[in-house]
C-alpha positions in Angstrom: 39.1 -8.6 -1.4 40.1 -6.9 -4.2 40.3 -2.6 -3.9 37.4 -1.0 -6.2 39.9 1.3 -8.3 38.3 4.7 -9.5 39.4 8.0 -11.0 39.3 9.4 -8.2 41.3 7.3 -6.1 43.6 5.6 -9.0 46.6 7.5 -9.1 47.0 7.3 -4.9 46.4 3.7 -4.7 48.2 2.7 -8.0 50.4 4.9 -9.6 51.2 6.5 -6.3 51.8 2.5 -4.3 55.5 1.7 -3.1 54.2 -2.0 -4.1 53.8 -4.0 -6.9 49.9 -3.6 -8.1 47.7 -5.7 -10.0 44.8 -4.1 -12.1 41.8 -6.1 -12.9 40.0 -4.0 -15.8 36.7 -6.0 -16.1 32.6 -5.3 -16.9 29.5 -7.0 -15.4 28.6 -8.5 -18.9 32.0 -9.6 -19.6 31.5 -13.6 -19.0 35.6 -14.2 -19.4 35.9 -11.9 -16.6 33.6 -13.5 -13.9 36.2 -16.1 -14.8 39.0 -13.9 -13.6 37.2 -12.4 -10.8 37.7 -14.8 -8.0 40.8 -15.2 -9.0 41.6 -11.5 -8.6 39.9 -12.2 -5.4 42.4 -15.0 -4.1 45.4 -13.1 -4.8 43.7 -10.1 -3.1 44.0 -12.4 -0.1 47.5 -13.8 -0.4 48.7 -10.7 -1.6 47.6 -8.7 1.3 50.5 -6.6 2.9 52.7 -7.0 0.2 51.1 -5.7 -2.7 47.9 -3.8 -4.0 45.2 -5.8 -5.9 42.0 -3.5 -7.4 39.4 -4.4 -10.1 38.4 -0.7 -12.7 35.0 -1.6 -13.6 35.4 -0.2 -17.6 32.4 0.4 -18.0 32.0 3.1 -14.9 35.4 4.4 -15.4 36.4 4.7 -18.7 39.2 7.6 -18.5 41.3 5.0 -16.7 40.9 2.8 -19.4 41.6 4.9 -22.3 44.3 5.9 -20.6 46.0 2.8 -20.8 44.8 1.9 -24.3 42.0 -1.1 -22.5 40.6 -2.5 -26.0 39.6 -5.9 -24.1 38.3 -7.4 -21.1 39.4 -9.0 -19.3 42.8 -7.2 -19.5 45.6 -7.2 -16.1 48.3 -4.9 -15.7 50.8 -5.2 -13.2 52.2 -1.5 -11.8 55.4 -0.6 -10.0 57.0 2.4 -9.3 53.9 4.3 -11.3 54.5 1.9 -14.4 53.2 -0.6 -16.5 55.8 -3.3 -16.3 53.5 -6.5 -17.6 50.4 -7.1 -18.7 47.6 -10.0 -19.4 45.1 -9.5 -22.2 42.2 -12.6 -21.0 41.8 -15.3 -18.9 44.6 -17.0 -16.7 45.3 -19.0 -14.1 45.7 -17.9 -10.7 50.1 -19.4 -11.1 50.3 -17.2 -14.2 49.2 -14.0 -12.4 51.0 -14.5 -9.0 54.2 -15.4 -11.3 53.6 -11.7 -12.7 53.1 -10.2 -9.1 56.4 -11.9 -8.0 58.1 -11.2 -10.7 58.0 -7.6 -9.5 58.6 -8.1 -5.6 
């Protein structure tokens, strides 16, 4: 299951991770986010132990969204060594997102 990322755990789980991290910025009212959600959950299972997969609810954790300039959702950011190394705005197929994670392994 994808981790719920918050203002309190974002630095520890994402910025200090020694593994690649995929972060899904989403909101409950966002239709396209509901399409991406199940894909993110599948990726969390597929990459368990190899990468960190998490979600940020932009309505509850606006601080994080602002810090990374999130203006449209869903937006998925890929982090490596605490830095954003890739980005996907909008709905994408699982293979596209997996490719972005694999590129950072």
